[in-house]
N, C-alpha and C positions, 0 to 999 in steps of 0.2 A: 686602450680598448674600452675601459670603463667610461672614460670621458665621451667617447664616441657613442656608446650605448645610451648614456644620459642625455646627450644631445638629441638622439633620435626620439627618446621618450618625450622630450620637450616638444619636438616638432609634431609628435603624434598627440600631444596633450589636448588638442581640440576635441578628440574623441575620448578623453579620459577625465573630463571635468567632474565626474561623479565618483571617481575611484576612491577618494579619501572620505567620501560621505558614508559609503556603505560597502562592505566587502561582499563578494558573491556568496550566495547561499543556495541551497537546493530549492527553496521556495521563493517565488517572486514577492518582493515587498513593495509597498506603495508609500511614497513620501508625500504627506499631505501639505507640508509647509509651502506657502506662496512666497516667492522671492520677488523683490521689487526691482532689482537690477537686471541688466541684460545677461545673457548667457556668460559672457566673458567677465562681467562685473561680479557675478555670482562666483565664478572661479577665483577671482582676485580676493573676494571676501572670505573665501575658505582659508586664506592665509598661507597657502603653500603652492601657489601657481604663478609666481613671478616669471619663471621661464616660459610658462604657457603663453602669457601675454606677448612676450618678445617673439616667441616662435610663430604665433598666429599672425603677428605683424609681418614677420619675415616671409611667411607663406602667402601674404596678400589677402588674408581672410578676416583681418580685424574689422575693417569697415563693414563687411557683409554681416558678420556675426554680432556686431554692435548695432546693426541697423534695425529697421522695424520688424523684419521677418514676417511672420514667425517661422521658427525652425524647430524640428525635432531631431535630437542627436541621440543615436544609439552608441553608447560609450563603453568600450572595453576597459577592464581594470588594469592597474599596473602589473598585476600578476600575469595577465595575458601577454603583455608585451615583453615581460622578463624572459620569456622562452625564445625570443627571436634569435636566430643564429647570426653570428658576426657578419657573414657574407651577405645576408639579407639586409642587415643594418647598413652596410656599405652601399649596397645597390640603391636603397631608398634615399640615403643622404646624397648620393651622386646625381640624382635625377629629381628635381623639384616637381616636375610635371607628373612623374610616377607617384610621388608621395601625395600630391594634391588629388590625383585620381582616387587613391585609396581613402584619403580623409573625407572627401566629399561624398563618397559612397556610404558613409555613416550618417549623412545629413539628409533629412527629408523636409521639403517645404511644407509649412503648415504646423499647426499646434495639435499633434496627435497624442492625446492622453491615453492611458492604459486601455480604457474601454474602446477607444477608437482603433487602437492597434489590434485588439482582440477581434473587432468587427471585420478586420481585413483577412481573417482566417481563409486560407486557400487562394489568396490574391497576392498582388504585388504592391509594394509601396515605392513609388517613383522617387529617386534620389536626385540631389543636386548634381551628382556625377553624370546622370543620364540613364543609367541602368536601374532596373527595379529589384528591390529586395523581396524574396519570397517569404511570406508570412504564414505560419501554421500554428495552431493551438494543439499541443500534444500533452496529454496528461495534465491538463490545467495550467500548462506553462506556454508562454509565447516563444516559439523557436524561429529564428531568422536564418534563411538560406541553409537550413538543415543542420547547422552546427554552432549556433550562437543563441543561448537562452537569455531572455530578459530576467534579471535577478533582482533589480530594484527599479521601480517605475515611478513616474510622475514627480521628478524634481523640477519644479517650475521656476521660470524666470519671466521677466516682463516681455521678452520677445521669443518665448518658446519653452520647450520642455526637454528634459534629459531622461533617458532610460539606460540603466547600466546593463551590460551584457557580458557573458563569460567567454566570448570568442571574438576574433577579428572577422569583419565582413569583407569578402574579397569579390570584386566584380568580374568573376569568370563568366564567359558567355555560355549560354545553354548549349548542350551538345545533342545533336540528333544522329544516333548511330546509323540510321538509314542513309544518311548523306556522307558517311565516312568511307573513304576509299583508300586502298592500299593495305598491305599485310603488316602484321605486328609480331615480333619474336621476343618472348620473355623466357628467362631461365634463372635458376638459382635455388634458394632455400627450399628444402622439403617441408619445412614448417609453414612457410608462406604459400606454398604450392596450392593447398586446398582453398585458401582465400582467393588467390589470384585466379584460380580455375573457376570459382563461383562467380566472381565479378566478370570474367570473360564470357561465361555462359549467359549472364544477364545482359551483357553488351550485345551478344549475338541475338538473343531473344528480342532485343529492342530494335533489331533491323540491320545490324552490321553484317555484311556479306563477304568481307575479306577473310583471309586466313589468319587466325590468331593462335599462335603456338605458345603453350606454357609447359616448360620442361622442369622436372625436379632432379637437380644434380648436386645440390648442396650449395651453401652460400659461397664458399671459397671458389669452387669450380664455376659458379655463376659469374663471379667477378673476373675470373680468367677469361671467360667468353666475352664479357662486356668490355673489360679494360685492356686485355692483352690482344685478343683476336678481333675485337670489334664485330662479333657475330650477332649480338643481340641488341634490341632496342631498350629493353627494361631488364634490370637485374633484381630479383627477389632476394631479400636478406633478413636473417634473424639476428644479425648484429650490425653495428655501424661499420661503414667502409673503413679500411685501414689506410694509413698514409701511403704505404707501398702501393696499394691498389689505386689510390688517387693519382699517384705519380705515373703508374702504368696508363691510366686513362689519359692523362695529360700528354704522354708520349705519343699517343695515337690521335691527338686532337680532340679529345672529349673532356668536357668540364662536368664532372659528376654532380648531380643534384639529388638531394635526399628528400623523400616523402615518407613521413611516418604514417602508417595506415591502421595501426591497432596495437594491442597489447596481448602478450601471451603469458600465461602462468605455466612455466615449465612443469610438466606432470611427471612425478616420480611414482612409478607403479610397480606392483608386485603381483605374483600369482594369487588369486583369491583364496587359495588353500592356506595362505599364511595369515590366519586369523590373529596370530599373536603380535602382529606388527601393524600399527596404525599411524605412527608418527616417527620421523627420524630427524635428527639434528644435522647441521652441515658437517659437524665433526664426525658423526657416524657415517655419513655419505663418503667422507674422505677415507675412513677406515675400510669401508666396504669396497669402494672402487679402486683402492690401492692394494687390495687383497691382504691388508693387514689382519682383517678378520675374514674368515672363509666359511663360517657356519652361522646360521641364524641363531643358534643357541648362545653365541657370543654377544648378540644384540639383546636377546631376551631368552632366558633359560626356559621359559614356557614353550618356546618353539620346538624344543627337542632337537634331535640330530638331523638337521636339514641343511645340505650343502647350498651355499650361495652360488647362483649362476648369473653372471654379469652380461648385460646387453647394453650396447652403446651406439649412438650415431657415429658414422665414420669421421675420420680426422679432417675431411674437407667440409664438414658440416659446421654451420654457424652455431648450431645447438651444442655440438661438442666444444667449440671454442668458448661458448658462454659457460657451460658447465665447468670446464677446466678453470676458467677465470674465477668463478664463484666458489668452487669447492676446493681447488688446489692452488689458488692464488697465481694462476696463469702458468703453472709448471705441469706440462702434460706427461712428464716421464713416469710418475707413479701409475697413472691410469693405463698408459700404454704397456707398462711392465706387468700390469695385472692381467693383460691379455683377455679382455672381454670379447664377446662376439660383436664385431663391428659390422654395421651396414648403413649405407646411405639411404636405404629404403626403410622408412619408419614402419611400414606394414610388416616387414620382416622382423623388426624388433617386437612388435605387438605379438606376432605369432610365436616368437621365441619365449617371451615371458608367459604367455598363455599356455604353452606346451611344457613348461618346466616348473615343477612344484616349488623350487627355490629361486625362481626367476625374479630378477629386478631389472628395470630399464627406465629410461627417461626420454621424453620427446615432447613435442608441442601438445598443448592441451586439447586441440581439435582431434588428435588421434586417440586420446583417451575417450572423448565424448563419443566418437564413432565406434568405440569398442568397449564401452562401459560395462557391458554384461560379462565380458571375459577378463576384466582386469580389476584390480583394487588400487585406488589412488591413495597416496599417503599425505598427511599433513607434514609440513616442514617447520621445525622449530615451534610446533604447536599451532601453526596458522594454516587454515584451510584455504586452498586456492579458489578465489571467487573474483567476480568483476571488481568489487570494492577493494579487496586486499591486493589485487594485482595493480590497480591504478594508483592506490595511495602508498604502495611500496611495503605494506605490512608483510606480504608474502615474500619470503627471501629470494625466490627464484622467478620473480616477475621480470619480463624483458620486453622491449619495444620490437615491433615488426615494421619492416621498411620495404619500399620499392625504390629503385634508383633509375634515373635516366640521365641524359646529358643535354646541356643547352643547345649543342649543335644538332642533336637528333630532333629536338622539339622544333628547331627552326627549319629543319629540312623535311620532316615527316609530320604533316598535320594529323595523320591518323594516330600517331603515338600520343600527341598532345590531347587529342579527343578522348582517347582511352583513359589516360591518366586523369583528366578532368572528370570523366564519368566515374572512374574508380573512387576518387576523393569525394564526389557528391553522393555516391550510393553505398559506400563501404559500411557505414553505420547500420544500414538496413539489412546487410548481408552477413556481417561478421559474427553475430550471435548465433545464427543458424549453423555456420561452419564450426563454431566451438571456441572462438576467441573473444576478446573483450574490446570494446571501442576505446580509442584514445580519447583523452579529454578534449572538450571543445576547443580550448586554446591551442592544443597541440595540432589538431586537425586543421585549424585555421592557419597555422604556420606552414603546413604542407601546401595548402591552397595558395598562400601568399608566395611561396617559393615558385609554384607553377606560374602564377600571374606575372611575377617579376621576370621570369625567363621568357614568357611569351611577349611581354611588353618590349623587352630588349630585342627580341627577334624582329619586331615590327619597325624598329628605329633604323 
């Protein structure tokens, strides 16, 4: 597997020639050095690109990229491609035409220096692949296709220039919801429910006139509908799909495809009357939710005699699964034995904590945001849940959010492919309003790449 991944990185190296020159940073950097060699010679001179030259030759791009050009290459870093899943790696390796389509989408004819790229704000840059890259200047940074930021600019060669980016560019066709026909059925995670609902509303507001159903039934129940009964087109999930669920999908002729759409910082909340509690450790959560301690005075004597009242998502919930894995090392017996008030409806949990002076509960961050005036959120292990601490892993209860579909569904139902493409293109503009946090550019790029690979295969 490692050899396969390394080979893919070599094949993709035409878009990685700057990765060893400068690592991504929050601010765009400009490299002023003028290189005398071609783009590929510059790569060779870096001393670490021997496989690059062989891969470019194998892809039939050596003569082109050693030619007069000029070319502009938007180059993702090694870190970006390190997150590619094995099945995506295999699909790219199996189809040179698919790989070339993606590679050449990172190459623009002409010598576009940083100032030239900035001047394209609000326009498209035509690529060698044929499709155009959307260019936008956002907060003084150049953002391509909504999810790849230029982090290092103007590494020049005799036949072009390279700009490093922090995501993969994927040539997905633009979607016009007004032209999308057919119904779409989604169900699953209560955590992802408000996000998928918001995206669905935006899809409808953009002209979609079909019926788009979004049900909140819990991650586990959602996968039952998707993989056992074949009732839904998309399954919302607050955890990754399990092998048993993958097998169930396979048994009904569905090949599940994962799309990560954001990040949640699982919110642990208490009744605002508990001024004595501001932070809990994972160990304390274990003691509380196993009913080993039953009074808040056992956590902090300053709380006085206040009985602890437990509220928890139901056992079909991906949130429950995640909490049990992180707090109880995947053993659900202690929390079930503690007999908390379970509900698959997070709003019921909110009301329970709000209405009980000793109440404690946990659910997706969006439900805290929507009810912040009635709840008190706690730090975990001294870390506040924020966009930064969720994405970098500092917050102990940060977790990815997903939607799933299947290759067979995407091949059969263009409306589902349209909606997922719209979802991935617009989610970063919507997710903050809902109350969750964007996935990294690299991670969202992988989701787009998964969709592109599936749609490409469907056309073959």
